[in-house]
C-alpha positions in Angstrom: -9.5 27.4 0.0 -7.1 29.1 -2.4 -5.8 31.0 0.6 -4.2 27.8 1.7 -2.2 27.2 -1.4 0.7 29.5 -0.9 1.4 28.0 2.5 1.2 24.3 1.3 3.4 24.9 -1.6 5.9 26.5 0.4 6.2 23.4 2.6 6.4 21.0 -0.4 9.7 22.9 -1.4 11.4 22.4 1.9 13.8 19.3 1.8 13.1 16.6 4.2 16.7 16.7 5.5 16.2 20.0 6.9 14.1 18.3 9.7 17.0 16.2 10.9 18.4 17.1 14.3 22.1 17.5 14.9 22.1 16.2 18.5 20.2 13.0 18.7 17.8 12.4 21.6 17.3 9.0 22.9 14.5 8.0 25.2 11.2 9.2 26.1 7.8 8.3 24.9 6.4 9.1 21.5 2.4 9.7 21.3 0.7 9.0 18.0 -3.0 9.5 17.2 -5.0 7.3 14.6 -8.6 7.6 13.9 -9.2 3.9 13.4 -7.5 0.6 14.3 -4.8 -1.0 12.1 -6.7 -4.4 11.9 -4.6 -7.7 12.1 -1.0 -7.3 13.3 0.2 -10.3 11.4 3.0 -8.9 9.1 2.4 -11.5 6.5 -1.3 -11.0 6.3 -1.9 -7.3 6.9 -2.1 -5.2 3.6 -2.7 -1.7 4.8 -0.3 1.2 5.0 -0.9 2.0 8.6 0.2 -1.4 9.7 3.3 -1.3 7.6 4.1 2.1 9.0 3.9 0.6 12.6 5.7 -2.7 11.8 8.6 -1.5 9.9 10.7 -1.1 13.1 9.3 -4.4 14.5 10.0 -6.9 11.6 12.7 -7.5 9.0 13.1 -9.2 5.5 16.1 -10.6 4.0 16.4 -7.5 1.9 15.1 -4.1 2.4 15.0 -0.6 1.1 17.7 2.1 2.4 16.3 4.1 5.2 18.4 7.3 4.7 18.6 7.6 0.9 16.0 10.2 0.4 12.5 10.2 -1.3 13.5 8.8 -4.8 13.3 5.1 -5.9 16.2 3.0 -4.7 17.5 -0.5 -5.2 17.3 -2.9 -2.5 20.0 -3.5 0.0 21.0 -6.4 2.4 19.1 -6.7 5.7 18.9 -10.0 7.6 20.9 -11.3 4.6 24.5 -10.3 4.2 24.3 -9.9 0.4 22.1 -8.9 -2.4 22.2 -12.1 -4.5 23.1 -11.9 -8.2 20.6 -14.2 -10.3 22.2 -17.4 -11.5 21.0 -19.9 -14.0 19.3 -17.3 -16.2 17.3 -15.9 -13.2 16.2 -19.2 -11.8 18.6 -19.3 -8.7 19.3 -16.9 -5.9 21.8 -17.5 -2.9 21.9 -15.6 0.3 23.9 -15.9 3.5 22.1 -15.1 6.6 23.7 -12.8 9.1 24.6 -14.4 12.4 23.9 -13.4 15.9 20.5 -11.9 15.4 17.6 -12.7 17.8 13.8 -12.4 17.9 12.4 -10.3 20.6 11.5 -13.5 22.5 15.3 -14.3 22.7 15.3 -17.0 20.2 18.3 -16.9 17.7 17.4 -16.6 14.2 18.3 -19.4 11.8 17.9 -20.4 8.2 15.1 -22.8 9.4 13.1 -19.7 10.4 13.5 -18.3 6.9 12.4 -21.5 5.2 9.4 -21.7 7.6 8.5 -18.1 7.1 8.2 -18.4 3.4 6.1 -21.6 3.7 3.9 -19.7 6.1 3.3 -17.0 3.4 1.1 -19.7 1.7 -0.2 -21.6 4.7 -1.5 -18.4 6.4 -3.0 -17.1 3.1 -0.9 -14.0 2.6 -2.6 -11.8 0.0 0.6 -11.6 -2.0 1.4 -15.3 -2.1 0.3 -15.6 -5.7 1.4 -12.3 -6.9 4.8 -12.1 -5.5 6.0 -15.6 -4.6 4.4 -18.1 -7.1 7.7 -18.2 -8.9 9.4 -20.3 -6.2 9.4 -24.0 -7.1 6.6 -25.7 -5.4 4.6 -22.6 -4.9 1.7 -23.7 -7.4 1.2 -26.8 -5.1 1.2 -24.6 -2.2 -1.4 -22.3 -3.6 -3.6 -25.2 -4.2 -3.1 -27.2 -0.9 -1.8 -24.8 1.8 -2.0 -27.4 4.5 0.8 -29.5 2.9 3.1 -26.7 1.6 6.8 -27.7 1.8 8.5 -25.7 -1.0 11.1 -28.5 -0.7 12.3 -27.9 -4.2 12.1 -24.2 -4.1 14.1 -23.3 -0.8 17.3 -25.1 0.2 19.0 -24.2 3.5 22.3 -25.2 4.9 22.6 -24.6 8.5 26.4 -25.1 8.6 27.0 -22.4 5.9 24.1 -20.3 7.1 22.8 -19.9 3.6 19.3 -20.0 1.8 19.1 -20.9 -1.8 15.9 -20.0 -3.7 15.2 -21.9 -7.0 12.5 -20.5 -9.2 10.3 -22.3 -11.7 10.6 -19.3 -14.0 12.5 -15.9 -13.9 10.8 -13.1 -11.8 12.3 -9.7 -12.7 11.2 -8.2 -9.3 12.2 -11.2 -7.1 14.7 -9.2 -5.0 12.0 -6.5 -4.5 9.6 -9.3 -3.4 12.2 -10.4 -0.9 12.1 -6.9 0.5 8.4 -6.7 0.7 6.9 -6.9 4.4 5.0 -10.1 3.6 8.3 -11.8 3.5 9.0 -10.9 7.0 11.0 -13.4 8.8 9.2 -15.0 11.9 10.1 -17.8 14.3 9.4 -21.2 12.8 7.1 -21.9 15.6 4.8 -19.2 14.6 1.3 -20.5 14.1 0.2 -20.8 10.2 -3.0 -18.6 10.7 -3.7 -15.0 10.9 -2.4 -13.9 14.3 -5.0 -11.1 14.6 -4.4 -9.0 17.7 -1.2 -10.8 18.8 2.0 -9.7 17.2 4.5 -12.3 16.5 8.1 -12.0 17.7 10.2 -10.0 15.3 13.7 -8.9 15.0 13.5 -5.2 14.7 14.4 -2.6 17.5 10.9 -2.5 18.8 8.1 -5.2 19.7 4.4 -4.5 20.1 3.5 -5.4 23.8 -0.1 -4.3 23.9 -2.9 -3.9 21.4 -6.6 -3.3 21.6 -7.9 -2.7 18.0 -10.4 -0.2 19.3 -8.3 1.8 21.7 -4.6 1.7 21.8 -1.2 0.0 20.9 2.1 0.1 22.8 5.5 -0.4 21.6 8.6 -1.2 23.8 12.3 -1.9 23.0 13.2 -5.2 21.7 15.8 -6.1 24.5 17.7 -8.5 22.1 18.1 -6.1 19.2 21.4 -4.9 18.2 22.1 -2.7 15.1 23.5 -4.7 12.2 23.0 -2.2 9.5 22.2 1.5 10.3 20.8 1.9 6.6 18.7 -1.2 6.8 17.2 -1.4 10.2 18.4 1.5 12.4 18.2 1.4 16.2 15.4 3.5 17.5 15.3 6.7 19.4 12.2 6.5 21.7 12.0 4.2 24.5 8.2 3.8 24.3 5.7 4.3 21.5 2.1 4.9 22.6 -0.8 4.9 19.9 -4.2 5.9 20.6 -7.1 4.9 18.2 -10.5 6.5 17.8 -9.8 10.2 17.9 -11.3 12.0 15.1 -8.9 13.9 12.7 -10.3 17.3 13.8 -9.5 16.6 17.6 -6.1 15.1 16.7 -5.0 18.3 14.8 -5.9 20.3 18.1 -4.2 17.7 20.4 -0.9 17.8 18.3 -1.0 21.7 18.0 -1.4 21.9 21.9 1.6 19.4 22.4 -0.7 16.6 23.9 0.4 14.3 21.1 3.5 14.1 18.7 2.0 12.9 15.5 -1.3 12.3 13.8 -1.2 9.6 11.2 -4.0 10.8 9.0 -3.8 13.8 6.7 -4.7 17.2 8.1 -8.4 17.7 7.4 -9.4 20.1 4.7 -10.8 22.7 7.0 -7.8 23.0 9.1 -5.2 23.3 6.3 -5.3 27.1 6.3 -4.7 27.1 10.1 -1.7 24.8 10.1 -0.4 26.3 7.0 -0.3 29.8 8.7 0.5 29.0 12.3 2.3 25.7 12.4 4.2 25.7 9.0 7.4 24.4 10.7 5.5 21.3 12.0 3.9 20.3 8.6 5.5 17.7 6.4 4.4 17.1 2.9 5.5 14.5 0.6 4.1 12.4 -2.4 3.8 8.6 -2.1 2.8 6.3 -4.8 -0.8 6.5 -3.7 -4.2 7.1 -5.4 -7.8 6.7 -4.5 -10.5 5.0 -6.7 -13.6 3.0 -7.0 -13.3 -0.7 -7.7 -16.1 -1.9 -10.1 -17.0 -5.6 -9.5 -17.2 -6.9 -13.1 -19.0 -9.9 -11.8 -21.9 -8.0 -10.2 -24.5 -6.2 -12.1 -24.7 -3.5 -13.5 -20.9 -3.4 -13.7 -20.8 -6.7 -15.7 -21.5 -4.3 -18.5 -18.4 -2.6 -20.0 -20.6 0.2 -21.1 -21.7 0.9 -17.5 -18.1 0.8 -16.3 -17.1 3.3 -19.0 -20.1 5.5 -18.3 -19.1 5.9 -14.7 -15.6 6.9 -15.6 -17.0 9.5 -18.0 -19.4 10.8 -15.4 -17.2 11.1 -12.3 -16.2 14.9 -11.6 -12.7 14.5 -10.6 -12.4 18.1 -9.7 -14.7 17.6 -6.9 -12.8 14.6 -5.8 -9.8 16.8 -5.6 -11.5 19.3 -3.4 -12.6 16.5 -1.1 -8.9 15.5 -0.7 -7.6 19.1 0.2 -7.5 21.0 -3.1 -5.1 21.2 -6.0 -2.0 21.7 -3.6 -2.4 18.2 -2.1 -4.2 16.2 -4.7 -4.6 16.0 -8.5 -7.1 14.4 -10.9 -6.2 10.7 -11.6 -7.5 9.2 -14.9 -5.5 6.1 -15.2 -4.4 3.2 -13.1 -0.6 4.1 -12.8 0.2 7.1 -10.5 2.7 9.8 -11.5 6.3 8.7 -10.4 5.7 5.0 -11.1 8.0 3.3 -13.7 5.9 3.1 -16.8 3.9 6.0 -16.1 2.8 7.9 -19.3 -0.1 10.5 -18.7 -3.3 10.1 -20.6 -7.1 10.3 -20.0 -9.6 8.1 -21.9 -12.6 9.4 -20.1 -13.0 13.1 -20.2 -14.9 15.4 -22.5 -13.9 14.7 -26.1 -11.8 11.6 -25.3 -12.1 7.9 -25.7 -10.0 4.8 -25.1 -9.2 4.8 -28.8 -8.5 8.5 -28.8 -7.4 9.5 -25.3 -6.7 13.1 -24.1 -3.4 14.1 -22.5 -5.3 15.0 -19.2 -8.6 15.1 -17.5 -10.6 18.2 -18.1 -14.2 17.7 -17.3 -16.9 15.1 -17.1 -18.9 14.0 -20.1 -22.4 13.4 -18.8 -23.9 13.1 -22.3 -21.6 10.3 -23.3 -22.1 8.6 -19.9 -26.0 8.7 -20.2 -25.8 7.4 -23.7 -23.7 4.4 -22.6 -26.0 3.7 -19.7 -29.0 3.7 -22.0 -27.4 1.4 -24.4 -26.5 -1.0 -21.5 -30.2 -1.6 -20.6 -29.4 -1.3 -16.8 -30.9 1.9 -15.9 -32.9 1.8 -12.9 -31.0 -1.0 -11.2 -29.8 -0.8 -7.4 -26.3 0.1 -6.7 -24.7 0.0 -3.2 -21.5 1.9 -2.7 -19.3 0.3 0.1 -17.0 2.8 1.8 -14.9 2.9 4.8 -16.6 5.2 7.4 -15.3 8.6 8.3 -13.2 11.3 6.7 -13.2 12.1 3.0 -14.5 8.7 2.1 -18.0 9.8 3.2 -17.9 12.9 0.9 -16.6 10.9 -2.0 -19.2 8.2 -1.5 -22.0 10.8 -1.4 -20.7 12.5 -4.6 -20.5 9.2 -6.3 -24.0 8.2 -5.2 -25.2 11.5 -6.8 -23.4 10.7 -10.1 -25.1 7.2 -10.1 -28.5 8.7 -9.5 -28.0 11.3 -12.3 -27.3 8.3 -14.6 -30.5 6.7 -13.8 -29.5 4.2 -11.0 -31.0 3.8 -7.4 -27.9 4.4 -5.5 -27.2 4.1 -1.6 -24.0 4.1 0.5 -23.1 1.4 3.0 -20.3 2.7 5.4 -18.4 0.0 7.3 -15.5 0.3 9.8 -12.1 0.9 8.1 -10.6 -2.0 10.1 -12.8 -4.6 8.3 -13.4 -2.7 4.9 -10.5 -4.0 2.9 -11.2 -7.7 3.8 -14.8 -7.3 3.3 -14.6 -5.9 -0.2 -12.1 -8.5 -1.3 -14.5 -11.6 -0.5 -16.8 -12.3 -3.5 -19.3 -13.7 -1.1 -20.2 -10.3 0.1 -21.3 -9.4 -3.6 -20.0 -5.8 -3.3 -20.9 -4.0 -6.5 -18.7 -0.9 -6.1 -16.2 0.1 -3.3 -14.2 3.1 -2.4 -10.5 2.7 -1.4 -7.0 3.7 -1.9 -4.0 1.9 -3.3 -0.3 2.6 -2.2 2.5 0.9 -4.2 4.3 -1.8 -2.2 7.5 -0.6 -4.0 8.1 1.6 -7.1 6.7 -0.9 -9.7 4.0 -0.8 -12.4 3.3 -4.5 -11.5 2.5 -3.5 -7.9 -0.5 -1.6 -9.2 -1.6 -3.4 -12.4 -0.7 -7.0 -11.7 -1.6 -7.0 -8.2 -5.0 -5.4 -8.6 -6.1 -6.8 -12.1 -4.3 -9.9 -13.0 -6.5 -13.2 -13.2 -4.3 -15.1 -10.6 -5.0 -12.5 -8.1 -8.8 -13.0 -7.9 -9.5 -15.6 -5.3 -13.3 -16.2 -5.1 -14.8 -16.7 -1.5 -11.5 -15.4 0.0 -10.7 -12.4 2.2 -7.4 -12.4 0.5 -8.1 -11.5 -3.2 -6.4 -8.2 -4.0 -8.1 -8.3 -7.3 -11.3 -6.9 -5.9 -12.9 -6.2 -9.3 -12.8 -9.9 -10.1 -11.4 -8.7 -13.5 -9.7 -11.3 -15.8 -8.5 -10.8 -19.3 -6.1 -13.3 -20.6 -4.7 -11.1 -23.3 -4.0 -8.3 -20.8 -2.3 -10.9 -18.7 -0.1 -11.8 -21.5 0.7 -8.2 -22.0 1.7 -7.8 -18.2 3.9 -11.0 -18.5 5.6 -9.6 -21.4 6.2 -6.3 -19.8 7.6 -7.9 -16.7 9.9 -10.2 -18.6 11.2 -7.3 -20.6 12.7 -5.8 -17.4 15.4 -8.6 -17.1 17.0 -7.1 -20.3 15.6 -3.8 -21.2 14.0 -1.5 -18.4 13.1 1.2 -20.8 11.2 -1.2 -23.1 9.6 -2.7 -20.0 8.3 0.6 -18.9 6.9 1.4 -22.3 5.1 -2.0 -22.3 3.6 -1.4 -18.9 2.3 1.9 -20.2 0.4 0.0 -22.9 -1.0 -2.3 -20.2 -2.3 0.8 -18.3 -4.1 1.9 -21.4 -5.5 -1.6 -22.2 -6.8 -1.9 -18.7 -8.4 1.5 -18.7 -10.3 0.6 -22.0 -11.9 -2.2 -19.9 -12.6 0.1 -16.9 -12.4 -2.3 -14.1 -12.0 0.8 -11.7 -12.7 4.5 -11.6 -9.6 6.5 -10.6 -10.3 9.5 -8.7 -7.2 11.4 -7.4 -3.5 11.0 -6.7 -2.8 12.6 -3.2 0.1 13.8 -1.2 0.5 13.1 2.4 0.2 16.1 4.7 1.5 15.1 8.3 1.4 17.3 11.3 3.8 16.7 14.2 4.2 18.4 17.6 6.6 21.3 18.2 8.8 19.0 20.1 9.1 16.3 17.5 12.4 16.1 15.5 14.2 14.0 13.0 11.5 13.5 10.5 13.1 11.0 8.0 11.0 10.4 4.9 11.6 7.7 2.1 9.5 6.7 -0.8 9.2 3.2 0.5 8.7 3.7 4.3 7.2 7.3 4.4 8.1 8.6 7.7 10.4 6.3 9.8 8.8 5.8 13.1 12.0 4.5 14.9 13.8 7.7 14.0 11.3 10.2 15.5 12.7 12.0 18.6 10.5 13.6 21.1 12.9 15.4 23.6 
């Protein structure tokens, strides 16, 4: 494995801009391989990175992040709106003007009525970020309680003559502009049904439309015949005429297909046992970048034995994060994660409460090794030794190895542990629903945008736990009013003092880890392999690889 490292570090030093092509090539068919399906195509419902990758060139929001500004954090820019609004009334009012002459892929003209209807639909269709991101809009509380009669009449005012939309908030939201740029705020035709559209993609305004989708076999994109480029940096015109996606090919076979030129891109990371091969033979076709992403185990605080704080802390002490790094490809592409904010996030301050010689009261600067003696002592004190524990994990790939390792750790702590693997297409919704009584689940979390709240508030705030629902991003069911107050304070500080806000979020990270509602494993890099013919790989922090800009001459 160490022989791979020099190649991989060499790739990481190569700037993304070096892959741009001087003479653009328009046309052709781009071929993409994915091991599993993307699940629902509804842009206001889906909450997985794969779907966002595919739907970035299909749907648009009022604001967005720049597409050609590099891999650092960037402020939002206008997209469907002509302007980034300045907050008025002490952060309670935002006024935007909608661009004119934009059409959906069904030929319908975009209007302010579509904008208002799309925000109502966020609540009516049960978007997983309706509460976390849009509850500040006046009337949102009523919509969260009674989705069938959601009007947002006080919160969203439109003027068809002036082509304007005005948002009125019940309280300031320091990240409201970022929330307007999040994919769940995609603007859809007002006629779009207010339920999960599943395998049917609603019309969008981007350069492509999804024309065919079978969640187990394939997806096909065609150009949106009504698209015209209104802002190159917000939603650029695409290069390929067609994009064909094949689901179900194992990563091993996908690597071979891309190497042989039978496909142009594999979405999943290059498997561990092929890293040396691609590093030595296909270095020019590998692209490595660091998203705000880490992998972890969610501990359901409402299901024994994880109702016990001592058990949750014990598992954090016992996990061998070095082994987790190996499962994710080694130290060149993964690093131990011992906290709930990944490196690169505003508010990140490195610490580790659960390593040999450390504690929540006296954290170490970084993870060193497990402390099994401390872990066994905590389990003994909890009185839960011998209980059955089932680990729910998405099937296939590194998750299997991670789950087996975690099972071994739980058994060494005295539990009767087993692994339940389910399809990645349904895993995320399954583990969110409290009716499924998931004790512990393995997954990853990628920031919606560069923000501490995108991790800490979304995953652990009381308001984001929705019992009996498939849309409950607080999968641990954790709720601590004091920590909620800390998060609110940190968020409000951002309105006047970003530095103080970041420091406050760092304290929230420490407070949450003291309660241990999750077991962080690793922060990872993306290792993407493209075909020899593929050009113009554009990478950003928010959108990763820009699908529409790939060229396959």
